[in-house]
MIFIPA-774062 format. One record per residue: residue number from 0; x, y, z of N, C-alpha, C, O in turn; residue in one letter. Coordinates in steps of 0.02 Angstrom, whole numbers, plus 50000, padded with zeros to 5 digits. Layout:
N
{num: NUM | n_px: X | n_py: Y | n_pz: Z | ca_px: X | ca_py: Y | ca_pz: Z | c_px: X | c_py: Y | c_pz: Z | o_px: X | o_py: Y | o_pz: Z | residu: A} $
...
END
This chain:
90
{num: 0 | n_px: 50042 | n_py: 49941 | n_pz: 50000 | ca_px: 50000 | ca_py: 50000 | ca_pz: 50000 | c_px: 50044 | c_py: 50062 | c_pz: 50000 | o_px: 50094 | o_py: 50065 | o_pz: 50036 | residu: M} $
{num: 1 | n_px: 50026 | n_py: 50110 | n_pz: 49961 | ca_px: 50063 | ca_py: 50173 | ca_pz: 49962 | c_px: 50020 | c_py: 50227 | c_pz: 49992 | o_px: 49958 | o_py: 50221 | o_pz: 49994 | residu: S} $
{num: 2 | n_px: 50052 | n_py: 50278 | n_pz: 50015 | ca_px: 50015 | ca_py: 50336 | ca_pz: 50040 | c_px: 49998 | c_py: 50332 | c_pz: 50113 | o_px: 50010 | o_py: 50282 | o_pz: 50147 | residu: G} $
{num: 3 | n_px: 49970 | n_py: 50384 | n_pz: 50136 | ca_px: 49950 | ca_py: 50391 | ca_pz: 50206 | c_px: 49914 | c_py: 50457 | c_pz: 50212 | o_px: 49903 | o_py: 50492 | o_pz: 50163 | residu: G} $
{num: 4 | n_px: 49895 | n_py: 50475 | n_pz: 50273 | ca_px: 49857 | ca_py: 50537 | ca_pz: 50283 | c_px: 49890 | c_py: 50599 | c_pz: 50254 | o_px: 49855 | o_py: 50644 | o_pz: 50229 | residu: P} $
{num: 5 | n_px: 49956 | n_py: 50604 | n_pz: 50257 | ca_px: 49988 | ca_py: 50665 | ca_pz: 50231 | c_px: 49981 | c_py: 50671 | c_pz: 50156 | o_px: 49991 | o_py: 50725 | o_pz: 50129 | residu: K} $
{num: 6 | n_px: 49963 | n_py: 50617 | n_pz: 50122 | ca_px: 49951 | ca_py: 50621 | ca_pz: 50050 | c_px: 49884 | c_py: 50656 | c_pz: 50035 | o_px: 49873 | o_py: 50676 | o_pz: 49978 | residu: D} $
{num: 7 | n_px: 49842 | n_py: 50662 | n_pz: 50084 | ca_px: 49777 | ca_py: 50693 | ca_pz: 50075 | c_px: 49785 | c_py: 50768 | c_pz: 50063 | o_px: 49753 | o_py: 50797 | o_pz: 50019 | residu: V} $
{num: 8 | n_px: 49828 | n_py: 50800 | n_pz: 50102 | ca_px: 49839 | ca_py: 50871 | ca_pz: 50097 | c_px: 49907 | c_py: 50888 | c_pz: 50126 | o_px: 49928 | o_py: 50858 | o_pz: 50176 | residu: T} $
{num: 9 | n_px: 49943 | n_py: 50936 | n_pz: 50097 | ca_px: 50007 | ca_py: 50956 | ca_pz: 50125 | c_px: 49999 | c_py: 50993 | c_pz: 50192 | o_px: 50048 | o_py: 51001 | o_pz: 50229 | residu: P} $
{num: 10 | n_px: 49939 | n_py: 51014 | n_pz: 50207 | ca_px: 49925 | ca_py: 51050 | ca_pz: 50270 | c_px: 49890 | c_py: 51003 | c_pz: 50320 | o_px: 49844 | o_py: 51024 | o_pz: 50355 | residu: R} $
{num: 11 | n_px: 49911 | n_py: 50942 | n_pz: 50322 | ca_px: 49877 | ca_py: 50891 | ca_pz: 50361 | c_px: 49870 | c_py: 50910 | c_pz: 50435 | o_px: 49816 | o_py: 50902 | o_pz: 50463 | residu: F} $
{num: 12 | n_px: 49924 | n_py: 50934 | n_pz: 50466 | ca_px: 49921 | ca_py: 50949 | ca_pz: 50537 | c_px: 49869 | c_py: 51003 | c_pz: 50552 | o_px: 49832 | o_py: 50998 | o_pz: 50601 | residu: E} $
{num: 13 | n_px: 49866 | n_py: 51055 | n_pz: 50511 | ca_px: 49817 | ca_py: 51109 | ca_pz: 50521 | c_px: 49746 | c_py: 51082 | c_pz: 50510 | o_px: 49700 | o_py: 51099 | o_pz: 50546 | residu: R} $
{num: 14 | n_px: 49739 | n_py: 51041 | n_pz: 50459 | ca_px: 49675 | ca_py: 51011 | ca_pz: 50442 | c_px: 49650 | c_py: 50969 | c_pz: 50501 | o_px: 49591 | o_py: 50973 | o_pz: 50520 | residu: W} $
{num: 15 | n_px: 49694 | n_py: 50928 | n_pz: 50530 | ca_px: 49676 | ca_py: 50886 | ca_pz: 50587 | c_px: 49657 | c_py: 50927 | c_pz: 50648 | o_px: 49609 | o_py: 50911 | o_pz: 50682 | residu: V} $
{num: 16 | n_px: 49694 | n_py: 50980 | n_pz: 50662 | ca_px: 49678 | ca_py: 51023 | ca_pz: 50719 | c_px: 49608 | c_py: 51054 | c_pz: 50711 | o_px: 49571 | o_py: 51060 | o_pz: 50760 | residu: R} $
{num: 17 | n_px: 49590 | n_py: 51072 | n_pz: 50650 | ca_px: 49523 | ca_py: 51099 | ca_pz: 50638 | c_px: 49470 | c_py: 51046 | c_pz: 50647 | o_px: 49417 | o_py: 51058 | o_pz: 50677 | residu: N} $
{num: 18 | n_px: 49482 | n_py: 50986 | n_pz: 50621 | ca_px: 49434 | ca_py: 50931 | ca_pz: 50628 | c_px: 49426 | c_py: 50908 | c_pz: 50700 | o_px: 49374 | o_py: 50881 | o_pz: 50719 | residu: L} $
{num: 19 | n_px: 49477 | n_py: 50920 | n_pz: 50742 | ca_px: 49472 | ca_py: 50901 | ca_pz: 50812 | c_px: 49419 | c_py: 50942 | c_pz: 50849 | o_px: 49399 | o_py: 50923 | o_pz: 50904 | residu: A} $
{num: 20 | n_px: 49397 | n_py: 50996 | n_pz: 50819 | ca_px: 49348 | ca_py: 51041 | ca_pz: 50851 | c_px: 49276 | c_py: 51022 | c_pz: 50836 | o_px: 49230 | o_py: 51050 | o_pz: 50866 | residu: K} $
{num: 21 | n_px: 49265 | n_py: 50975 | n_pz: 50790 | ca_px: 49197 | ca_py: 50958 | ca_pz: 50769 | c_px: 49188 | c_py: 50882 | c_pz: 50771 | o_px: 49237 | o_py: 50844 | o_pz: 50769 | residu: V} $
{num: 22 | n_px: 49125 | n_py: 50859 | n_pz: 50775 | ca_px: 49113 | ca_py: 50787 | ca_pz: 50773 | c_px: 49131 | c_py: 50758 | c_pz: 50705 | o_px: 49115 | o_py: 50787 | o_pz: 50653 | residu: P} $
{num: 23 | n_px: 49164 | n_py: 50701 | n_pz: 50704 | ca_px: 49183 | ca_py: 50667 | ca_pz: 50643 | c_px: 49166 | c_py: 50593 | c_pz: 50651 | o_px: 49187 | o_py: 50560 | o_pz: 50698 | residu: V} $
{num: 24 | n_px: 49127 | n_py: 50567 | n_pz: 50604 | ca_px: 49112 | ca_py: 50495 | ca_pz: 50602 | c_px: 49132 | c_py: 50471 | c_pz: 50533 | o_px: 49098 | o_py: 50485 | o_pz: 50484 | residu: F} $
{num: 25 | n_px: 49187 | n_py: 50433 | n_pz: 50530 | ca_px: 49212 | ca_py: 50408 | ca_pz: 50466 | c_px: 49189 | c_py: 50336 | c_pz: 50457 | o_px: 49180 | o_py: 50299 | o_pz: 50505 | residu: A} $
{num: 26 | n_px: 49179 | n_py: 50318 | n_pz: 50395 | ca_px: 49159 | ca_py: 50250 | ca_pz: 50377 | c_px: 49206 | c_py: 50225 | c_pz: 50323 | o_px: 49227 | o_py: 50262 | o_pz: 50279 | residu: F} $
{num: 27 | n_px: 49224 | n_py: 50160 | n_pz: 50327 | ca_px: 49270 | ca_py: 50132 | ca_pz: 50278 | c_px: 49254 | c_py: 50059 | c_pz: 50267 | o_px: 49227 | o_py: 50025 | o_pz: 50311 | residu: A} $
{num: 28 | n_px: 49271 | n_py: 50036 | n_pz: 50208 | ca_px: 49266 | ca_py: 49964 | ca_pz: 50192 | c_px: 49335 | c_py: 49933 | c_pz: 50200 | o_px: 49384 | o_py: 49957 | o_pz: 50172 | residu: G} $
{num: 29 | n_px: 49339 | n_py: 49879 | n_pz: 50238 | ca_px: 49403 | ca_py: 49846 | ca_pz: 50250 | c_px: 49435 | c_py: 49820 | c_pz: 50186 | o_px: 49495 | o_py: 49812 | o_pz: 50182 | residu: A} $
{num: 30 | n_px: 49394 | n_py: 49806 | n_pz: 50135 | ca_px: 49419 | ca_py: 49779 | ca_pz: 50072 | c_px: 49428 | c_py: 49833 | c_pz: 50019 | o_px: 49438 | o_py: 49817 | o_pz: 49960 | residu: K} $
{num: 31 | n_px: 49425 | n_py: 49896 | n_pz: 50039 | ca_px: 49431 | ca_py: 49952 | ca_pz: 49992 | c_px: 49503 | c_py: 49957 | c_pz: 49967 | o_px: 49550 | o_py: 49963 | o_pz: 50006 | residu: D} $
{num: 32 | n_px: 49512 | n_py: 49954 | n_pz: 49901 | ca_px: 49578 | ca_py: 49962 | ca_pz: 49871 | c_px: 49589 | c_py: 50032 | c_pz: 49844 | o_px: 49645 | o_py: 50050 | o_pz: 49826 | residu: R} $
{num: 33 | n_px: 49536 | n_py: 50073 | n_pz: 49842 | ca_px: 49542 | ca_py: 50142 | ca_pz: 49818 | c_px: 49566 | c_py: 50187 | c_pz: 49874 | o_px: 49615 | o_py: 50224 | o_pz: 49867 | residu: V} $
{num: 34 | n_px: 49530 | n_py: 50185 | n_pz: 49931 | ca_px: 49549 | ca_py: 50222 | ca_pz: 49991 | c_px: 49551 | c_py: 50170 | c_pz: 50047 | o_px: 49500 | o_py: 50155 | o_pz: 50078 | residu: V} $
{num: 35 | n_px: 49609 | n_py: 50143 | n_pz: 50061 | ca_px: 49614 | ca_py: 50090 | ca_pz: 50111 | c_px: 49588 | c_py: 50112 | c_pz: 50179 | o_px: 49599 | o_py: 50169 | o_pz: 50200 | residu: P} $
{num: 36 | n_px: 49554 | n_py: 50068 | n_pz: 50214 | ca_px: 49527 | ca_py: 50083 | ca_pz: 50280 | c_px: 49582 | c_py: 50107 | c_pz: 50327 | o_px: 49569 | o_py: 50149 | o_pz: 50370 | residu: A} $
{num: 37 | n_px: 49641 | n_py: 50080 | n_pz: 50320 | ca_px: 49697 | ca_py: 50100 | ca_pz: 50363 | c_px: 49710 | c_py: 50175 | c_pz: 50358 | o_px: 49729 | o_py: 50206 | o_pz: 50408 | residu: E} $
{num: 38 | n_px: 49700 | n_py: 50204 | n_pz: 50300 | ca_px: 49711 | ca_py: 50276 | ca_pz: 50292 | c_px: 49659 | c_py: 50315 | c_pz: 50334 | o_px: 49677 | o_py: 50362 | o_pz: 50368 | residu: R} $
{num: 39 | n_px: 49597 | n_py: 50294 | n_pz: 50330 | ca_px: 49545 | ca_py: 50327 | ca_pz: 50370 | c_px: 49558 | c_py: 50317 | c_pz: 50445 | o_px: 49547 | o_py: 50363 | o_pz: 50484 | residu: S} $
{num: 40 | n_px: 49581 | n_py: 50259 | n_pz: 50464 | ca_px: 49597 | ca_py: 50246 | ca_pz: 50535 | c_px: 49654 | c_py: 50291 | c_pz: 50558 | o_px: 49653 | o_py: 50315 | o_pz: 50615 | residu: Q} $
{num: 41 | n_px: 49703 | n_py: 50302 | n_pz: 50516 | ca_px: 49758 | ca_py: 50346 | ca_pz: 50534 | c_px: 49736 | c_py: 50418 | c_pz: 50540 | o_px: 49759 | o_py: 50454 | o_pz: 50584 | residu: R} $
{num: 42 | n_px: 49690 | n_py: 50440 | n_pz: 50498 | ca_px: 49664 | ca_py: 50508 | ca_pz: 50502 | c_px: 49626 | c_py: 50517 | c_pz: 50567 | o_px: 49635 | o_py: 50567 | o_pz: 50602 | residu: V} $
{num: 43 | n_px: 49582 | n_py: 50469 | n_pz: 50584 | ca_px: 49544 | ca_py: 50473 | ca_pz: 50646 | c_px: 49591 | c_py: 50473 | c_pz: 50706 | o_px: 49581 | o_py: 50510 | o_pz: 50754 | residu: I} $
{num: 44 | n_px: 49642 | n_py: 50431 | n_pz: 50704 | ca_px: 49691 | ca_py: 50430 | ca_pz: 50759 | c_px: 49726 | c_py: 50497 | c_pz: 50766 | o_px: 49739 | o_py: 50520 | o_pz: 50822 | residu: A} $
{num: 45 | n_px: 49743 | n_py: 50529 | n_pz: 50711 | ca_px: 49775 | ca_py: 50595 | ca_pz: 50713 | c_px: 49728 | c_py: 50648 | c_pz: 50741 | o_px: 49749 | o_py: 50692 | o_pz: 50779 | residu: A} $
{num: 46 | n_px: 49664 | n_py: 50644 | n_pz: 50723 | ca_px: 49615 | ca_py: 50691 | ca_pz: 50750 | c_px: 49609 | c_py: 50682 | c_pz: 50826 | o_px: 49608 | o_py: 50731 | o_pz: 50863 | residu: I} $
{num: 47 | n_px: 49606 | n_py: 50620 | n_pz: 50848 | ca_px: 49603 | ca_py: 50606 | ca_pz: 50920 | c_px: 49665 | c_py: 50631 | c_pz: 50956 | o_px: 49660 | o_py: 50661 | o_pz: 51010 | residu: R} $
{num: 48 | n_px: 49723 | n_py: 50620 | n_pz: 50926 | ca_px: 49786 | ca_py: 50643 | ca_pz: 50956 | c_px: 49787 | c_py: 50719 | c_pz: 50962 | o_px: 49817 | o_py: 50746 | o_pz: 51009 | residu: K} $
{num: 49 | n_px: 49753 | n_py: 50753 | n_pz: 50916 | ca_px: 49749 | ca_py: 50826 | ca_pz: 50918 | c_px: 49695 | c_py: 50850 | c_pz: 50966 | o_px: 49681 | o_py: 50910 | o_pz: 50970 | residu: A} $
{num: 50 | n_px: 49663 | n_py: 50804 | n_pz: 51002 | ca_px: 49613 | ca_py: 50823 | ca_pz: 51051 | c_px: 49541 | c_py: 50812 | c_pz: 51029 | o_px: 49495 | o_py: 50831 | o_pz: 51065 | residu: G} $
{num: 51 | n_px: 49531 | n_py: 50782 | n_pz: 50973 | ca_px: 49464 | ca_py: 50769 | ca_pz: 50947 | c_px: 49429 | c_py: 50712 | c_pz: 50983 | o_px: 49436 | o_py: 50654 | o_pz: 50963 | residu: G} $
{num: 52 | n_px: 49393 | n_py: 50729 | n_pz: 51034 | ca_px: 49358 | ca_py: 50678 | ca_pz: 51074 | c_px: 49296 | c_py: 50650 | c_pz: 51039 | o_px: 49270 | o_py: 50598 | o_pz: 51058 | residu: K} $
{num: 53 | n_px: 49273 | n_py: 50686 | n_pz: 50987 | ca_px: 49212 | ca_py: 50665 | ca_pz: 50952 | c_px: 49226 | c_py: 50635 | c_pz: 50884 | o_px: 49184 | o_py: 50636 | o_pz: 50839 | residu: R} $
{num: 54 | n_px: 49287 | n_py: 50607 | n_pz: 50876 | ca_px: 49305 | ca_py: 50574 | ca_pz: 50813 | c_px: 49299 | c_py: 50499 | c_pz: 50821 | o_px: 49325 | o_py: 50470 | o_pz: 50869 | residu: A} $
{num: 55 | n_px: 49265 | n_py: 50468 | n_pz: 50774 | ca_px: 49257 | ca_py: 50395 | ca_pz: 50776 | c_px: 49256 | c_py: 50367 | c_pz: 50706 | o_px: 49247 | o_py: 50403 | o_pz: 50657 | residu: R} $
{num: 56 | n_px: 49264 | n_py: 50302 | n_pz: 50702 | ca_px: 49265 | ca_py: 50268 | ca_pz: 50637 | c_px: 49230 | c_py: 50201 | c_pz: 50643 | o_px: 49233 | o_py: 50168 | o_pz: 50695 | residu: I} $
{num: 57 | n_px: 49198 | n_py: 50181 | n_pz: 50590 | ca_px: 49169 | ca_py: 50115 | ca_pz: 50585 | c_px: 49195 | c_py: 50085 | c_pz: 50520 | o_px: 49188 | o_py: 50114 | o_pz: 50466 | residu: K} $
{num: 58 | n_px: 49225 | n_py: 50026 | n_pz: 50526 | ca_px: 49251 | ca_py: 49990 | ca_pz: 50468 | c_px: 49205 | c_py: 49930 | c_pz: 50455 | o_px: 49194 | o_py: 49889 | o_pz: 50499 | residu: V} $
{num: 59 | n_px: 49180 | n_py: 49927 | n_pz: 50394 | ca_px: 49138 | ca_py: 49870 | ca_pz: 50374 | c_px: 49184 | c_py: 49816 | c_pz: 50347 | o_px: 49214 | o_py: 49825 | o_pz: 50294 | residu: Y} $
{num: 60 | n_px: 49191 | n_py: 49759 | n_pz: 50381 | ca_px: 49240 | ca_py: 49709 | ca_pz: 50364 | c_px: 49231 | c_py: 49676 | c_pz: 50295 | o_px: 49280 | o_py: 49656 | o_pz: 50265 | residu: P} $
{num: 61 | n_px: 49170 | n_py: 49672 | n_pz: 50271 | ca_px: 49158 | ca_py: 49637 | ca_pz: 50207 | c_px: 49144 | c_py: 49684 | c_pz: 50149 | o_px: 49122 | o_py: 49662 | o_pz: 50096 | residu: D} $
{num: 62 | n_px: 49158 | n_py: 49749 | n_pz: 50159 | ca_px: 49143 | ca_py: 49798 | ca_pz: 50107 | c_px: 49207 | c_py: 49826 | c_pz: 50076 | o_px: 49260 | o_py: 49827 | o_pz: 50107 | residu: E} $
{num: 63 | n_px: 49199 | n_py: 49849 | n_pz: 50014 | ca_px: 49253 | ca_py: 49882 | ca_pz: 49979 | c_px: 49239 | c_py: 49957 | c_pz: 49976 | o_px: 49217 | o_py: 49986 | o_pz: 50026 | residu: G} $
{num: 64 | n_px: 49253 | n_py: 49988 | n_pz: 49919 | ca_px: 49247 | ca_py: 50060 | ca_pz: 49912 | c_px: 49174 | c_py: 50084 | c_pz: 49914 | o_px: 49162 | o_py: 50143 | o_pz: 49926 | residu: H} $
{num: 65 | n_px: 49127 | n_py: 50040 | n_pz: 49904 | ca_px: 49056 | ca_py: 50059 | ca_pz: 49904 | c_px: 49023 | c_py: 50048 | c_pz: 49972 | o_px: 48963 | o_py: 50034 | o_pz: 49975 | residu: N} $
{num: 66 | n_px: 49060 | n_py: 50054 | n_pz: 50026 | ca_px: 49032 | ca_py: 50044 | ca_pz: 50093 | c_px: 48975 | c_py: 50093 | c_pz: 50108 | o_px: 48933 | o_py: 50080 | o_pz: 50151 | residu: A} $
{num: 67 | n_px: 48974 | n_py: 50149 | n_pz: 50073 | ca_px: 48922 | ca_py: 50199 | ca_pz: 50085 | c_px: 48852 | c_py: 50171 | c_pz: 50075 | o_px: 48804 | o_py: 50196 | o_pz: 50104 | residu: R} $
{num: 68 | n_px: 48846 | n_py: 50120 | n_pz: 50033 | ca_px: 48779 | ca_py: 50091 | ca_pz: 50023 | c_px: 48751 | c_py: 50064 | c_pz: 50088 | o_px: 48690 | o_py: 50064 | o_pz: 50097 | residu: R} $
{num: 69 | n_px: 48794 | n_py: 50041 | n_pz: 50132 | ca_px: 48771 | ca_py: 50019 | ca_pz: 50198 | c_px: 48763 | c_py: 50077 | c_pz: 50246 | o_px: 48715 | o_py: 50081 | o_pz: 50284 | residu: L} $
{num: 70 | n_px: 48811 | n_py: 50123 | n_pz: 50243 | ca_px: 48810 | ca_py: 50180 | ca_pz: 50289 | c_px: 48745 | c_py: 50218 | c_pz: 50284 | o_px: 48713 | o_py: 50233 | o_pz: 50335 | residu: V} $
{num: 71 | n_px: 48723 | n_py: 50234 | n_pz: 50223 | ca_px: 48664 | ca_py: 50275 | ca_pz: 50213 | c_px: 48599 | c_py: 50238 | c_pz: 50224 | o_px: 48545 | o_py: 50269 | o_pz: 50225 | residu: Y} $
{num: 72 | n_px: 48602 | n_py: 50173 | n_pz: 50233 | ca_px: 48540 | ca_py: 50135 | ca_pz: 50243 | c_px: 48531 | c_py: 50109 | c_pz: 50314 | o_px: 48485 | o_py: 50071 | o_pz: 50328 | residu: T} $
{num: 73 | n_px: 48576 | n_py: 50129 | n_pz: 50359 | ca_px: 48570 | ca_py: 50108 | ca_pz: 50429 | c_px: 48554 | c_py: 50168 | c_pz: 50473 | o_px: 48570 | o_py: 50225 | o_pz: 50457 | residu: T} $
{num: 74 | n_px: 48522 | n_py: 50154 | n_pz: 50528 | ca_px: 48503 | ca_py: 50207 | ca_pz: 50575 | c_px: 48564 | c_py: 50235 | c_pz: 50611 | o_px: 48560 | o_py: 50291 | o_pz: 50637 | residu: A} $
{num: 75 | n_px: 48618 | n_py: 50198 | n_pz: 50614 | ca_px: 48676 | ca_py: 50219 | ca_pz: 50654 | c_px: 48701 | c_py: 50289 | c_pz: 50634 | o_px: 48714 | o_py: 50330 | o_pz: 50678 | residu: E} $
{num: 76 | n_px: 48709 | n_py: 50302 | n_pz: 50570 | ca_px: 48732 | ca_py: 50367 | ca_pz: 50548 | c_px: 48684 | c_py: 50423 | c_pz: 50569 | o_px: 48705 | o_py: 50474 | o_pz: 50596 | residu: L} $
{num: 77 | n_px: 48621 | n_py: 50413 | n_pz: 50556 | ca_px: 48571 | ca_py: 50465 | ca_pz: 50571 | c_px: 48562 | c_py: 50475 | c_pz: 50646 | o_px: 48553 | o_py: 50532 | o_pz: 50668 | residu: Y} $
{num: 78 | n_px: 48563 | n_py: 50421 | n_pz: 50684 | ca_px: 48559 | ca_py: 50428 | ca_pz: 50757 | c_px: 48618 | c_py: 50469 | c_pz: 50783 | o_px: 48609 | o_py: 50514 | o_pz: 50824 | residu: D} $
{num: 79 | n_px: 48678 | n_py: 50454 | n_pz: 50758 | ca_px: 48737 | ca_py: 50491 | ca_pz: 50779 | c_px: 48732 | c_py: 50564 | c_pz: 50756 | o_px: 48742 | o_py: 50610 | o_pz: 50796 | residu: W} $
{num: 80 | n_px: 48715 | n_py: 50575 | n_pz: 50693 | ca_px: 48713 | ca_py: 50642 | ca_pz: 50665 | c_px: 48664 | c_py: 50687 | c_pz: 50703 | o_px: 48680 | o_py: 50744 | o_pz: 50720 | residu: M} $
{num: 81 | n_px: 48605 | n_py: 50661 | n_pz: 50716 | ca_px: 48554 | ca_py: 50703 | ca_pz: 50749 | c_px: 48563 | c_py: 50707 | c_pz: 50824 | o_px: 48525 | o_py: 50742 | o_pz: 50858 | residu: F} $
{num: 82 | n_px: 48612 | n_py: 50671 | n_pz: 50852 | ca_px: 48626 | ca_py: 50676 | ca_pz: 50923 | c_px: 48680 | c_py: 50728 | c_pz: 50938 | o_px: 48693 | o_py: 50743 | o_pz: 50996 | residu: S} $
{num: 83 | n_px: 48710 | n_py: 50756 | n_pz: 50886 | ca_px: 48764 | ca_py: 50804 | ca_pz: 50896 | c_px: 48736 | c_py: 50872 | c_pz: 50917 | o_px: 48683 | o_py: 50894 | o_pz: 50894 | residu: Q} $
{num: 84 | n_px: 48773 | n_py: 50904 | n_pz: 50961 | ca_px: 48755 | ca_py: 50970 | ca_pz: 50987 | c_px: 48814 | c_py: 51017 | c_pz: 50977 | o_px: 48871 | o_py: 50996 | o_pz: 50978 | residu: K} $
{num: 85 | n_px: 48800 | n_py: 51079 | n_pz: 50966 | ca_px: 48853 | ca_py: 51130 | ca_pz: 50961 | c_px: 48892 | c_py: 51132 | c_pz: 51025 | o_px: 48864 | o_py: 51138 | o_pz: 51080 | residu: R} $
{num: 86 | n_px: 48959 | n_py: 51127 | n_pz: 51019 | ca_px: 49002 | ca_py: 51131 | ca_pz: 51078 | c_px: 48998 | c_py: 51070 | c_pz: 51123 | o_px: 49027 | o_py: 51072 | o_pz: 51178 | residu: G} $
{num: 87 | n_px: 48964 | n_py: 51016 | n_pz: 51102 | ca_px: 48957 | ca_py: 50957 | ca_pz: 51144 | c_px: 49020 | c_py: 50916 | c_pz: 51147 | o_px: 49062 | o_py: 50920 | o_pz: 51103 | residu: G} $
{num: 88 | n_px: 49025 | n_py: 50876 | n_pz: 51199 | ca_px: 49083 | ca_py: 50832 | ca_pz: 51207 | c_px: 49070 | c_py: 50762 | c_pz: 51180 | o_px: 49118 | o_py: 50726 | o_pz: 51168 | residu: D} $
{num: 89 | n_px: 49010 | n_py: 50742 | n_pz: 51170 | ca_px: 48994 | ca_py: 50677 | ca_pz: 51141 | c_px: 48924 | c_py: 50678 | c_pz: 51115 | o_px: 48900 | o_py: 50627 | o_pz: 51088 | residu: E} $
END
């Protein structure tokens, strides 16, 4: 595998510090060869390291790049999204 989070943007550290201030819920397919799940996991880890307490990830073990088809059809995303509050900690 090539690449990593810094391949996303040359301003990765600034980007991560900004994302640490807002809720982030990432989704990935473990079998994705376009955007490997490991890359998303590293980004979430960097957000958490920067103080992002509201950053989380869900990896679908049997999905590839089209994991969104599951994401958008489950209540989990919408329950999480509509539970967010401005300035909230969780």
